[in-house]
N, C-alpha and C positions, 0 to 999 in steps of 0.2 A: 264286662267293661273292668280293667285292673283299676287298683286303688288310687287314682289320682287326687293329688293336691294341689292347693292353690295359697301361695302363702305369702302375707303381706309380714315384712320384720323392718321397725322402728321406722314407718313411715312418717316421710314428712313433705308436704306440699305448702308452698308460701305463694301467695300473689301479689301484687305491687301495684297500691290502687294511684290513681293521678297525684295524690298529694306526695307518693314516695313512700307514703306511711305501708310497711308490709303486712298482710293478714296471712296468720297460720291456721288452712283450711283444717290440715290433717297435721296433728302435731307431736307424734310419737306413738303408731299406733302397731300390734303384733294382731294380726287376723289370720283363721284358716280355716281354708272349705274342702271336705274331700268329698270323693263322688260315693255319691249314696246318701246323703244327708241333705236335709233340710237347715240352712241358717239364717237367722232374723236379724239383722243388724236394725236395730230400731234408734229412735230420738224426736227431739223437735224440727222443723224446719231452722236451717242455719246451723245444724250441729255438725256438718262436714260428712253426711251419710253418702252424699250423691257424689261428692269431692274423691272418696275415698274410694267409691266403686269403679267411676272413671280411671283412678289410678291402677287397680286392680286388674283393668284392661286396657292398660298401656296408653289410653288416652289423655294423662296426663302422666307427666315424668317425675318422681318424688326429686326434692333437693335433696333429701337424705334417705338410707334405708335399702330396700330392695323386695319386688315382687318376682316371685319363685313359683315356679310350675314342676312337680317331682324333685322339687329341690335345686333345681336350675335355674340361676337368674336369668330374668328378663335381658330378652336382648331387643334394643329399639331401633335396630335397624328394621327396612321397609320387609324384604324379604321374611324377615323372621318373626316381626307382627302378625304377617300375612298367614303363617306359620300357627302362630299361638290363636291366634283369631277362628282358625277351626278347630280349636279344641276345647276355647271359652269364648261361649257366645252372649251378647248384652240384650236383655229384652226391655226396651225405654218404656219410660214412663206415660206416655200421651200417645196414643197409636193416629188420636187425629192429626197432631203434628210430626208425626214420626216415617207414617205412610207417603208418598206421594202422591196427590190428588189425580196426576193425568197416567198413574199407572195402575194396570190391572189387579189383582189379586196374581194372578199368574205370573207377571213382571216382576212385582213386590218380592213373590218368594224367590224367583229364578236371580234376583239379581246377584245374590252373595254367590247360590251357585256358580256362575260365570266368571265373577271376579276373583274365585278362588281355584277355576278350573276343578271345580269336585266333578262334574260329570266326567271324566276323559280320567278323573281319577279312583268314582267308582269299585270297587272289587268285585260289585254283582253287575258289572255293566250293563247297569238301568240308563235309561233315554233320561233328559234332562225334564221331560213331561212326566216320565214316572216316578223319578225323584221329586217335584213340586206334590202330584198327587199323594207321595206316601206322608209328604210334610204335613199335610192340610189335613191328613187323615189322623195323623198324630196328634195332632194341635185339636182334635176334634170337630173336623168340618168335613161332613160326609154326607153325599159324594162327593168328594173333593171337584168333579169336574166340571159340577154345575156352577161352580162360584169364580174358574179359571178367567171368564172375560167381564166380571164387576169389579165396579170401581168402588174405594174404600167410601164417596158418599151415598152409596147402595146398602150398606152394610152396617149393622147394628154394633154398637160401644161391644159388645161381649166378642163379636166376629170380628170387629175390628183388631183386639187385643189377641184374638186366635191366631190370626195374620200376620203378625210380629212376631207370635212364637212361633209358629212355623217357620216364618222366615229364619228363624235362627237354626231351629231342630233340622233344616234341611241339607247343613253340611254337617248333620251327625258329630256336633258337640259333648262334649265328655263332662262340662260343666256349665250352668248359666246364673249371669247377675240379672236379676231382675228388679228394676227401680220403680219401687212402688206402681206394682201391676197393677193393682183394681183401683185405686184411688180415683181414676176419673168416670170409675163404674155405678150403675143402679147398686144396692143392696142386691134384689134378688139375682143380678150376674158375680157377684164378686163370690159367692159361695163355686158358682161354676170354674171359675179359674184357678181359685186355689183347689180344689178338687181334680183339676188338670195338671197342675206342679206335681200333686202329691202321686197322680197314678203317672206322670211322666219318670219320678222317682224309682214308682217301683219295679215299671216296665223294662226302664234303658238305665236304669242305674245312675243316672244323670244326680250331680250333687248341684245344690241351688240356692243362690245367696241373695234374701230378697230386703230389700231396703224399702224401711218402712215407718212411716211414725206412728202406727197403728197397734197397738199392744193385742189387743184385741184378735188381731189378724196372725203375730204371731203367737200367740197361745193355742191357735187352731191349725196350724200349718210346722213351726219349726221343734227340729230337736236343741237346736240349743239357740240361744240369743246372747248379743252382744248388744250392751246399752251405751248409747254415743252422746258425748257431751261436750261441745266447744271445741273439737279437732281430738278428743280422745276416747276411749273405749273405759267406761268408767265402773261397770259391771257385766260380766259376763256367766256364762255356765248353762246347765241342762235347763231347757225352758220351763217344766216345774219348777224344780229348785227356786230358779229368778222368779217366778210371777208368783209363787205361792209363799215363798218366804223371803222377798226384798230384802236387800241390807243398806243399799244405797237410797239416802236421801233424797235423791233425783227420780230414782228408779220408782221408789214409794210414792211419790206425788203424782208418777206419770200414770201409775196403775190406780189410783186412789179413783180416779176417774172412768176409769174401763167398767162397764154396766159387768160383762159375762164374769167379769174378775172382783170377788170382793174379799181381799186376801189384806188389807190396810184400812183405817180409816180414811177419809175423805182430807187430802189437804190442798187448799189453795194455794198455789204456786204463780208468786207474784213475780211483777219483770219479765224481762226480756233475755235473752240468751244474750250476751256482752258482744260488742263489737270486737272482730278476731285480731285487729291491727293494736287492741289494749286489752289482753289477755289478763284476767285477776291472777297477783301475786297468790302464792300457797295454792287451797284447791280453789279449781276455776270455777267452783258452783257455789263457793261461800258465800257470793253476795245477795243468793237467792235462797240460799239452803235453811228450810224452818228449821232444822235441828240449833243451827246457830242462832236463830232469833227465839225460838221458846227457850234458850236456856240450857238445854242438854248439852253442848257442845260445852259450853262452859263448865257445868256439873263434871263434866269427865276429866278436867283438863286440860282440853286439846282445844280450845277458841281459840289461842296463839297459832298453836300448828296451821288451824283451819286459813288464818289468815295471812300465814306466811312462808309456811311451808312444802314445798314441792312432792308431790307425788309421784312414788314410781310409774312406770308402762306396765299395764296389765299386760303378762304373757299368754299369749296363743293357747290355753290350756284348758284341756277335759271338763274338771274342776270347777266349782261355783268360786269368783275371783271377787275382790270388790277394792276401788280404790277409793277409802274413806280415811281421815283420821278417828274421827268419832268409833267407827267399825272397828278398826285396828285395835283403839284403846277398850272395847268393848270386850274384845276377842283374849285379849291380853289379861282383860280382869276376869275371863270366867264366864262373861256373857254372851254368848253367840245367837241371840235371838235380833 
């Protein structure tokens, strides 16, 4: 597989409420996913993760910014999007809702093949049945023929999730976007699905963007991590660097309650993500920031900046980056902790 790269540059997505207020669900985001790597996009519910994922798939059209595949901007015509989605596939969060209860496993996996005319275009001349069987096998459902005539209600949660993965794999994509792929599964099954994604990366060279609220999941599967809050990525970098030496107070707070990782002291994160129609001035995390509450920001002389000075958009860089006035002040003063 060649080194396919999916990028979002300066993405902004807004929705207008019935009241007329404009909600900035994604508010200036740079993100990058390459073939053969797994990137975790993490944050609380309401941070904009799913909207960003849908935008990268062409399901939402950005108000500004661009989605690019191999440097070519996305064309939103129906024909171009069909070609794009053969190369980039999405695995949805809830298999119980994503699978049609009246369709057999075979029909669910074959649907995409028929929509995209993939059988006629298959370079190896395989039949539809062979392509469906191969996809199910790749997703760990073997022997595949035993599942052809089964319905979603006859499957376990893990099997339903694998059917969704198989439906995506049937088209031979180069990149996958997986939205909370294990959130609805029992703990005993979660590891199997994560192992499947790792195996697909190794065997097929797939790049995978995993959308999750679970930093423990990111620790176990991702090469890189991007932490999202209220429409912005606030910290990103190699997973071990971000999770073992978190810089942003939001990342530190999220990480403090993950039992697998004890890199920081436990922090009680109060309040909820603000209404996206009323994004706070300055750092959008400042109303909940522990560093502002405990006086750390004031001691560093950045409290006023935290409340009133906007932060730049983080670039989609490989190295560890953080958008935080306090961190910037500490780094400038020689303290890189």
